[in-house]
C-alpha positions as CSV (number, residue, x, y, z in Angstrom):
1,M,64.5,-91.0,91.5
2,G,64.8,-93.7,88.8
3,A,61.8,-94.5,86.0
4,A,59.1,-91.6,88.0
5,A,61.4,-88.9,88.2
6,A,62.3,-89.6,84.2
7,E,59.2,-89.7,84.1
8,V,58.2,-86.5,85.5
9,V,60.6,-85.0,83.3
10,A,59.1,-85.9,80.3
11,L,56.3,-84.4,81.2
12,R,56.8,-81.2,81.6
13,P,55.8,-78.6,79.1
14,P,58.9,-77.2,77.6
15,S,59.7,-73.9,78.6
16,A,58.7,-70.5,76.7
17,K,61.8,-68.8,76.4
18,R,63.3,-72.2,74.4
19,R,63.3,-71.3,70.5
20,S,62.3,-74.0,68.5
21,T,65.3,-75.2,65.3
22,T,63.1,-77.5,63.8
23,L,63.2,-77.6,60.3
24,K,59.3,-76.1,60.0
25,F,60.7,-73.5,62.2
26,L,62.7,-72.5,59.8
27,F,60.4,-72.7,57.1
28,E,57.9,-70.9,58.4
29,L,60.5,-67.3,59.0
30,E,60.8,-68.0,55.3
31,K,57.4,-66.6,54.5
32,P,56.1,-63.2,54.1
33,D,53.3,-63.7,56.2
34,G,54.8,-65.8,58.8
35,V,54.1,-63.7,62.4
36,L,55.5,-65.7,65.0
37,P,55.5,-64.0,69.4
38,G,57.3,-61.2,69.5
39,T,58.1,-60.6,65.4
40,A,56.8,-57.6,63.7
41,K,54.8,-58.5,60.4
42,L,56.7,-57.8,57.1
43,P,55.6,-54.6,55.2
44,P,53.4,-56.2,51.6
45,P,55.2,-56.6,48.5
46,S,56.2,-53.5,46.4
47,P,54.3,-53.2,43.4
48,E,55.2,-54.3,40.3
49,P,58.6,-52.3,37.9
50,E,56.5,-53.2,35.2
51,A,53.2,-51.1,36.6
52,D,55.7,-48.0,37.2
53,S,57.3,-47.8,34.3
54,L,53.5,-47.3,32.3
55,I,52.6,-44.7,35.3
56,D,55.5,-43.3,34.4
57,K,55.2,-43.8,30.9
58,I,51.8,-42.5,31.3
59,A,52.6,-39.1,33.0
60,S,55.2,-38.4,30.7
61,C,52.0,-37.7,27.9
62,N,50.3,-35.2,29.6
63,R,52.0,-32.7,28.1
64,V,49.5,-31.0,25.4
65,F,50.9,-30.1,22.1
66,T,49.0,-27.6,19.4
67,F,51.0,-28.7,16.8
68,A,52.1,-24.6,16.6
69,D,55.0,-24.4,14.0
70,D,57.2,-22.7,16.9
71,E,56.9,-26.2,18.5
72,C,59.3,-28.8,18.7
73,E,58.3,-31.8,15.9
74,E,60.4,-34.5,17.3
75,E,59.3,-33.8,20.9
76,R,55.7,-34.4,19.3
77,D,56.5,-36.9,17.2
78,A,58.2,-38.7,20.6
79,K,55.2,-38.1,22.2
80,R,52.8,-39.8,19.2
81,E,54.9,-42.7,20.6
82,R,54.9,-43.1,23.9
83,L,50.7,-43.1,23.3
84,V,51.2,-46.1,20.9
85,E,53.4,-48.0,23.1
86,V,50.3,-47.2,25.8
87,L,48.0,-47.9,24.3
88,S,49.6,-51.6,23.3
89,A,50.1,-51.7,26.9
90,V,46.6,-51.3,28.0
91,R,45.1,-53.5,25.0
92,S,47.4,-56.5,25.8
93,S,46.2,-56.1,29.7
94,G,42.7,-55.9,29.6
95,S,40.2,-58.2,31.7
96,G,38.3,-59.8,28.9
97,G,41.5,-61.8,27.0
98,G,43.6,-64.7,27.9
99,S,44.9,-66.3,30.2
100,N,48.0,-63.6,30.6
101,Q,46.0,-60.9,30.4
102,Q,45.3,-59.1,34.3
103,P,42.9,-55.5,35.2
104,L,44.7,-53.2,35.2
105,D,45.9,-51.6,38.2
106,H,44.1,-49.0,39.9
107,R,47.3,-46.4,39.7
108,V,47.4,-47.5,36.1
109,M,43.4,-46.9,35.9
110,V,43.9,-43.5,37.2
111,S,46.5,-42.4,35.4
112,L,45.0,-42.8,32.7
113,V,41.9,-41.2,32.9
114,K,44.1,-38.1,33.8
115,M,45.9,-38.3,30.6
116,V,43.4,-38.7,28.8
117,G,41.1,-35.7,30.5
118,A,44.2,-33.5,29.9
119,N,44.3,-34.8,26.5
120,L,41.1,-34.9,25.3
121,F,39.1,-32.0,27.2
122,R,39.6,-28.2,26.0
123,E,38.5,-25.3,24.3
124,M,36.7,-25.7,21.4
125,P,38.2,-23.0,18.9
126,P,35.2,-20.3,17.3
127,S,33.6,-21.6,14.6
128,A,34.8,-21.4,10.8
129,C,31.6,-21.6,9.4
130,P,30.7,-17.6,8.3
131,A,28.4,-16.8,11.4
132,L,26.1,-14.8,7.9
133,L,24.8,-17.2,5.1
134,P,21.1,-17.2,3.9
135,P,19.6,-20.5,4.9
136,D,19.0,-21.7,1.5
137,G,22.7,-20.9,0.8
138,V,23.9,-23.1,3.5
139,D,24.4,-26.7,1.7
140,E,25.0,-30.4,3.8
141,E,27.5,-31.2,0.6
142,T,29.6,-28.2,1.3
143,N,29.3,-27.3,5.4
144,V,32.5,-26.2,6.5
145,M,34.8,-29.3,7.9
146,V,37.7,-27.8,10.3
147,L,40.5,-31.1,10.7
148,A,42.1,-30.6,14.4
149,P,45.5,-29.8,14.0
150,S,46.3,-32.3,17.2
151,W,44.7,-35.6,15.8
152,P,47.8,-37.4,15.6
153,H,47.6,-37.2,19.4
154,L,43.9,-37.4,19.9
155,Q,43.2,-40.7,17.1
156,V,45.2,-42.5,19.6
157,V,44.2,-40.8,23.3
158,Y,40.5,-42.0,21.8
159,D,42.0,-45.0,21.3
160,I,43.3,-46.0,24.8
161,L,40.1,-44.3,26.1
162,L,37.8,-47.1,23.8
163,S,40.3,-49.6,24.7
164,V,40.3,-49.0,28.4
165,V,36.2,-48.5,28.3
166,T,35.9,-52.0,26.6
167,A,38.2,-54.2,28.9
168,S,37.2,-52.8,32.1
169,D,33.8,-53.9,34.0
170,A,31.4,-51.6,35.2
171,K,32.3,-51.2,38.4
172,T,35.7,-50.5,37.7
173,L,34.6,-47.4,35.1
174,R,32.3,-46.6,38.3
175,H,35.2,-46.3,40.6
176,H,37.0,-44.0,37.5
177,V,34.7,-42.2,35.7
178,D,32.3,-39.9,37.1
179,R,29.7,-37.2,36.0
180,T,32.3,-34.3,35.6
181,F,34.2,-37.3,33.3
182,L,30.8,-37.4,31.3
183,S,29.7,-34.1,31.0
184,S,33.2,-33.1,29.9
185,L,33.3,-35.9,27.7
186,L,29.4,-34.9,26.2
187,A,30.7,-30.7,25.1
188,L,33.5,-32.3,23.0
189,F,30.7,-33.0,20.8
190,R,31.0,-29.5,19.4
191,S,34.2,-30.0,17.6
192,E,34.4,-29.8,14.4
193,D,36.4,-32.3,13.0
194,P,34.0,-35.1,11.8
195,R,36.7,-37.5,13.2
196,E,36.3,-37.0,16.8
197,H,32.2,-37.0,16.5
198,D,32.4,-40.4,15.3
199,R,35.5,-41.3,17.9
200,L,32.8,-40.2,20.9
201,K,29.8,-41.6,19.3
202,T,31.3,-44.7,20.4
203,V,33.3,-44.7,23.1
204,Y,30.4,-42.7,24.5
205,H,27.4,-45.0,23.6
206,Q,30.0,-47.6,25.2
207,L,30.0,-46.0,28.1
208,Y,26.2,-45.7,28.4
209,S,25.9,-49.2,27.8
210,K,28.1,-50.4,30.7
211,L,27.1,-47.5,33.1
212,T,23.7,-48.2,34.0
213,C,23.3,-46.4,37.3
214,E,24.4,-42.9,35.4
215,R,21.5,-44.1,32.3
216,A,19.4,-41.3,33.6
217,F,21.6,-38.8,34.0
218,M,23.4,-39.3,30.3
219,R,19.8,-38.3,29.1
220,R,19.4,-35.6,30.9
221,S,23.1,-34.1,30.0
222,M,22.4,-34.9,26.1
223,A,18.6,-33.7,26.3
224,A,20.2,-30.3,27.9
225,E,23.1,-30.0,25.2
226,F,20.3,-30.1,22.5
227,L,17.8,-27.5,25.1
228,R,21.4,-25.6,24.9
229,F,21.1,-25.3,20.7
230,V,17.8,-24.4,20.5
231,Y,17.3,-22.2,22.6
232,E,21.0,-20.4,23.8
233,A,23.2,-20.6,21.0
234,P,23.0,-18.1,18.6
235,A,21.1,-18.6,15.0
236,A,24.4,-18.9,13.6
237,E,26.0,-21.8,16.2
238,R,25.6,-24.9,14.5
239,H,25.7,-27.9,16.6
240,C,28.7,-29.9,14.5
241,G,28.2,-33.1,16.7
242,A,23.7,-33.1,16.9
243,A,24.0,-35.7,14.3
244,E,26.1,-38.5,16.1
245,L,23.7,-37.8,19.4
246,L,21.0,-38.2,17.7
247,E,22.2,-41.9,16.9
248,I,23.3,-42.3,20.4
249,C,19.4,-41.3,21.0
250,G,18.2,-43.5,18.2
251,S,20.3,-46.9,19.5
252,I,18.2,-45.3,23.0
253,I,15.1,-45.0,22.2
254,N,14.8,-47.8,19.8
255,G,15.1,-50.5,23.5
256,F,12.5,-48.3,24.9
257,A,9.5,-50.5,26.3
258,V,5.9,-49.8,25.5
259,P,3.8,-48.3,26.9
260,L,6.8,-45.5,26.5
261,K,7.2,-43.2,30.1
262,E,6.3,-39.9,30.6
263,E,10.4,-39.5,31.2
264,H,9.7,-40.4,27.6
265,H,7.4,-38.5,26.1
266,A,8.3,-35.6,27.7
267,F,11.8,-36.1,25.8
268,L,10.5,-36.3,22.5
269,A,8.0,-33.0,22.7
270,R,10.0,-30.8,24.9
271,V,13.4,-32.0,22.8
272,L,13.4,-33.5,19.5
273,L,10.5,-31.9,18.2
274,P,11.7,-28.3,19.3
275,L,14.9,-29.8,16.9
276,H,13.5,-28.9,13.6
277,R,13.0,-25.2,14.1
278,T,16.7,-24.7,13.8
279,R,18.7,-23.4,10.6
280,W,20.9,-26.6,10.9
281,V,18.3,-29.3,10.8
282,H,19.7,-30.5,7.9
283,T,22.9,-31.2,9.1
284,Y,21.0,-33.9,11.3
285,H,17.6,-34.0,10.0
286,R,18.3,-38.4,8.8
287,Q,19.2,-39.0,12.1
288,L,16.3,-36.8,14.0
289,A,13.8,-38.7,11.6
290,Y,14.7,-42.1,12.8
291,C,14.1,-41.0,16.3
292,V,10.7,-39.4,16.0
293,L,10.3,-42.2,13.4
294,Q,10.7,-44.9,16.3
295,F,8.3,-42.8,18.7
296,V,5.6,-43.1,16.2
297,H,6.0,-46.6,15.4
298,K,5.7,-47.6,19.6
299,E,3.5,-45.5,19.2
300,P,1.1,-44.5,17.1
301,G,-1.6,-42.0,18.9
302,L,1.9,-39.6,19.0
303,A,1.8,-39.1,15.5
304,D,-0.7,-36.7,16.0
305,A,1.6,-34.4,18.3
306,V,4.4,-34.6,15.8
307,V,2.5,-33.4,12.8
308,T,1.3,-30.8,14.7
309,D,4.4,-29.3,16.0
310,I,6.4,-29.9,12.8
311,L,3.2,-28.5,10.5
312,R,2.9,-25.5,13.5
313,H,6.6,-24.1,12.4
314,W,6.8,-24.8,8.9
315,P,9.3,-22.7,7.8
316,V,8.7,-19.9,4.6
317,T,12.0,-19.2,3.2
318,N,13.9,-22.2,3.6
319,C,13.2,-24.4,0.7
320,Q,15.4,-26.8,1.6
321,K,14.2,-27.8,4.9
322,E,10.7,-28.4,3.4
323,V,11.8,-30.5,1.4
324,L,13.5,-32.6,3.8
325,L,9.9,-32.0,6.4
326,I,7.6,-33.3,3.4
327,E,10.0,-36.5,2.9
328,E,9.7,-36.8,6.7
329,L,5.9,-36.3,6.8
330,E,6.1,-39.4,3.9
331,E,7.4,-41.6,6.4
332,I,5.1,-40.8,9.3
333,L,2.3,-41.4,6.6
334,E,3.6,-44.8,5.7
335,V,3.4,-46.1,9.3
336,L,0.6,-44.5,10.5
337,E,-3.3,-46.9,10.8
338,P,-6.1,-45.6,9.1
339,K,-8.1,-44.3,11.8
340,H,-5.0,-41.8,12.9
341,F,-4.4,-41.2,9.1
342,Q,-8.5,-40.1,9.1
343,K,-7.6,-38.0,12.0
344,L,-4.6,-36.3,10.3
345,A,-5.1,-36.8,6.5
346,V,-6.5,-32.7,5.8
347,P,-3.9,-30.4,7.9
348,I,-1.2,-32.7,6.2
349,C,-2.4,-32.8,2.5
350,S,-3.5,-29.7,3.0
351,R,0.1,-28.2,3.5
352,I,1.1,-30.1,0.7
353,A,-1.6,-29.0,-2.0
354,R,0.5,-25.9,-0.9
355,C,4.0,-26.7,-1.6
356,V,2.9,-28.4,-5.0
357,S,2.7,-24.9,-6.5
358,S,5.5,-23.5,-4.7
359,Y,8.1,-21.2,-6.9
360,S,11.0,-23.7,-5.7
361,S,11.6,-26.2,-8.2
362,Q,12.6,-28.6,-5.3
363,V,10.3,-28.0,-3.3
364,A,7.1,-28.8,-5.9
365,E,9.0,-32.1,-7.0
366,G,8.7,-33.3,-3.6
367,A,5.0,-32.6,-2.8
368,L,4.1,-33.9,-5.9
369,Y,6.1,-37.0,-5.5
370,V,4.0,-38.3,-2.6
371,W,1.5,-39.2,-5.1
372,N,4.0,-41.8,-5.9
373,N,4.3,-43.5,-2.6
374,E,1.8,-46.2,-2.6
375,R,0.6,-46.1,0.7
376,F,-0.6,-42.7,0.7
377,V,-2.5,-43.5,-2.5
378,E,-4.1,-46.5,-0.6
379,L,-5.0,-44.8,3.0
380,A,-5.9,-42.0,1.1
381,T,-8.5,-44.1,-1.1
382,A,-9.6,-46.4,1.7
383,S,-10.4,-44.0,4.0
384,P,-14.0,-43.0,2.9
385,G,-14.7,-39.3,3.1
386,V,-10.8,-38.3,3.3
387,M,-10.6,-37.7,-0.9
388,E,-13.6,-35.6,-0.3
389,K,-11.9,-33.0,1.6
390,I,-7.6,-33.3,0.6
391,L,-8.6,-33.7,-3.3
392,P,-9.9,-30.0,-3.9
393,A,-6.7,-28.2,-2.7
394,F,-4.9,-30.4,-4.9
395,V,-6.4,-29.5,-7.5
396,A,-6.2,-26.3,-7.5
397,S,-2.8,-26.8,-7.0
398,V,-1.9,-28.9,-10.1
399,E,-4.0,-26.5,-12.0
400,S,-1.9,-23.9,-11.5
401,N,1.5,-25.0,-12.2
402,L,0.0,-26.6,-15.1
403,E,-0.9,-23.1,-16.5
404,L,1.6,-20.8,-14.1
405,H,4.8,-22.3,-13.2
406,W,7.8,-21.8,-14.8
407,S,10.1,-25.1,-14.5
408,K,9.4,-27.4,-17.3
409,C,10.3,-30.5,-15.3
410,V,7.7,-29.3,-12.3
411,Q,4.2,-29.0,-15.3
412,Q,5.5,-32.4,-16.4
413,V,5.4,-34.6,-13.0
414,T,2.2,-32.6,-12.7
415,A,0.7,-33.6,-15.8
416,S,1.4,-36.9,-14.3
417,V,0.0,-36.2,-11.3
418,K,-3.1,-34.9,-12.8
419,S,-3.2,-38.4,-14.9
420,L,-2.7,-40.5,-12.2
421,L,-5.8,-37.9,-9.9
422,Q,-8.0,-38.7,-12.7
423,Q,-7.6,-42.5,-12.8
424,V,-8.5,-42.3,-9.2
425,T,-11.2,-40.6,-8.9
426,P,-12.3,-39.2,-12.0
427,D,-15.8,-38.1,-10.8
428,L,-14.7,-36.2,-8.0
429,Y,-11.2,-34.5,-10.2
430,A,-14.1,-33.7,-12.7
431,R,-16.1,-31.7,-9.9
432,C,-13.5,-30.3,-8.1
433,A,-12.4,-29.0,-11.5
434,D,-15.5,-27.4,-11.9
435,D,-15.7,-26.0,-8.8
436,L,-12.0,-24.6,-9.2
437,A,-13.4,-22.9,-12.2
438,T,-16.4,-21.5,-11.2
439,R,-14.5,-19.8,-8.4
440,R,-11.7,-18.7,-10.3
441,S,-15.2,-17.4,-12.8
442,E,-16.8,-15.7,-9.5
443,A,-13.5,-14.3,-8.5
444,E,-12.5,-12.2,-11.7
445,V,-16.2,-11.3,-11.7
446,A,-15.3,-9.5,-8.0
447,A,-11.9,-8.3,-9.3
448,A,-13.3,-6.3,-11.9
449,V,-16.4,-4.7,-10.0
450,R,-13.5,-3.5,-7.5
451,D,-11.4,-2.2,-10.9
452,A,-14.8,0.0,-11.7
453,R,-15.1,1.0,-8.3
454,W,-11.6,2.1,-8.1
455,R,-12.1,4.0,-11.4
456,K,-14.9,5.9,-10.2
457,L,-13.7,6.9,-7.1
458,E,-10.2,8.6,-9.1
459,T,-12.3,9.8,-11.6
460,A,-14.5,11.6,-8.6
461,A,-10.9,13.1,-7.1
462,A,-9.9,14.1,-10.4
463,A,-13.1,16.2,-10.8
464,A,-12.6,17.4,-7.1
465,A,-9.5,18.4,-7.0
466,K,-9.7,20.4,-10.5
């Protein structure tokens, strides 16, 4: 047993029961993920204490204050301070920042969404706007404005929500913002606080931009909100956030590709155009007219349906609404091509001509100022046969204003329009004036004949009674 025995011993494998005490083995024991045979896997590291502290702070903000006099003011101020601290933490941990910024933890996102819902989603108080006001008694400048007493808290909560939406990517938002959340957010547009409308508009638009998979649902939800307001809400109920919602719709419509889809045509016909019918159209008409004009810009052929619907539901007693619709028709006329104008000239100008002789000075002046629009004058004079169709009605209203209208200002504007028309088409204006005089003379003769018949009948009846 010499060298051969030693060689056999050297080739023998080490025993499995023998534990190594090398330096490498000791290092492996120190590694948390190092798993050796016969040993259990170590549990994952505990969450960072900063996240736990932030979650506790967010949870403490779930308590909602009504800002009544019997509440503790110190507790309300303490909550606002905690909200400001949460806002600072959210802004400093956004995913789009510098090298030290990290995405929001999943548990933090869950707590944030829960806290936002607890503070924002609430029942709206009854409207402070008087329920029984005549349409002309409602002025956009004097609308009742109600400020939410809890705005010191709501303002910071909206800032937190906006920071979360801005800093999160679409995948993260899809996991935490569901359709129930979006529907509840949309319902907040009924608030009467204009400050809340502005924050909501920004947040909802940001969500629409990022949640591409929910865009169709969000469009349907906005359409349903408008339809509820038009067809189901009482006549005296106003939708305080309709203007902001229409601003979002205007941005969306601006991005529609041409040719428009059937869904887009339906949105115009079934949602936007019926919004002209409400008594509160003056509160959102500027945004509504922009949306409608975007459709006409993209497809001029839609002007026929738009003008027809506006004229069909023309107001009878709401003078303020008449002025707005005259302005909208004027904007549509500016973008019309001559071939479309020839088709719509008679119905549009007939309505405007009737408005020229309105007893309301604002309506009459608004209709007269249409002739100051260079595009309208160009279309009316360049299109063959159009002036012969539209001028008789204008001549009748102009002559009537000069003789009978009570407003001196309207009479002055009417005189200016008459001078313009006589310069543009002097012969045609003279013929229309002569025809008008003839019709008036015939009407006077017919009235005299009727009066004579009535007097004859009255005399016969008196004789029979005796």
